[in-house]
N, C-alpha and C positions, 0 to 999 in steps of 0.2 A: 865637973864643969859642963860637960856636954851630954845632957839627958837624951839628946836625939840618938846617940849611939846605943842607947839601952831600950830602944822602942821595939814594939812587937814586929814592925816591918823589917828591921834589920835582923832580928832573931829569925824570922821566917826565911829571909834571904840567905842566911848562913847555915840553917839547919839542913841536914842531909835527909830530907823526907819529902814526900809529895804534898803539895799545898794546893788547896782548891782556889779557883778564881774568887769566890766569895770571901774566903779568908784573907786573900791578898788585898781585895778591894777595901775590906774593913780596916785592915792594918794600915793601908795607905791613907785612908781617910783620917784615921787617928794620928798618923804622922803629920799630915798637913795641919790638923788642928793644933798639935803641939808646936809646930813651926810658927804658926800665927800667934800663939800664946806667948812664945818667947820674944818675937818681934814686937808685940804690943806692950809687953811688961818691962822689957829691958830698956834702960835709957842710955846705956853706954854702947855706942855704935860699934866700937872696936871689939867689944865682947860678942855682940851679935855676929860680926864679921868672922871672928875666930870660930865660933860655934858652927856657923854655916859652912865655913871652909873646911873644918875637920870632918864634917858630915859629908861634904862633897868628895873629900879624899877617900873616905870609907867606901862610898858608892863606886869610885873609880877602881878601888882594889877589888870589890866584888865583881865589877865588870870584867876585869882582867882574869879573875878566877873563872868566870863563866866561859870566856873566850878560850882559856886554857883547857878547860874540860871539853870544849867542842873541837879540839884538835888544832887550834891556832898556835902560832909561835908564842912562846911565853918565857919568862925568866924561870930560873931553877926554883926559886922560892918567892912567894908573894906574902908580904907581911902586912897585917892590917894596922890601923892607927891605934888599935887597942893593945898592940903588942902580941896578939895571938897569931899563930901560924894559920894562914887562911888556906893555902894550897901549896902542894908540892907537885911540880909538873915534870 
């Protein structure tokens, strides 16, 4: 249902490797293009809302993971909306 969770941007953010600024800018540009396409093509606003909300939740999980890796207080486990284990702190 949510193609935004399968974008290159989320893959780059979850991979455990170094990513160049150029790679990230391209992935972000593609992500924005996909968001625009979904908003323009979908007529069911509740579906658009669900897609964007799930994507927002995924970004919040990634944010928590980054804060956790930087030494901030965090929960014992962070679970993504995909059901994958994102981080163990």
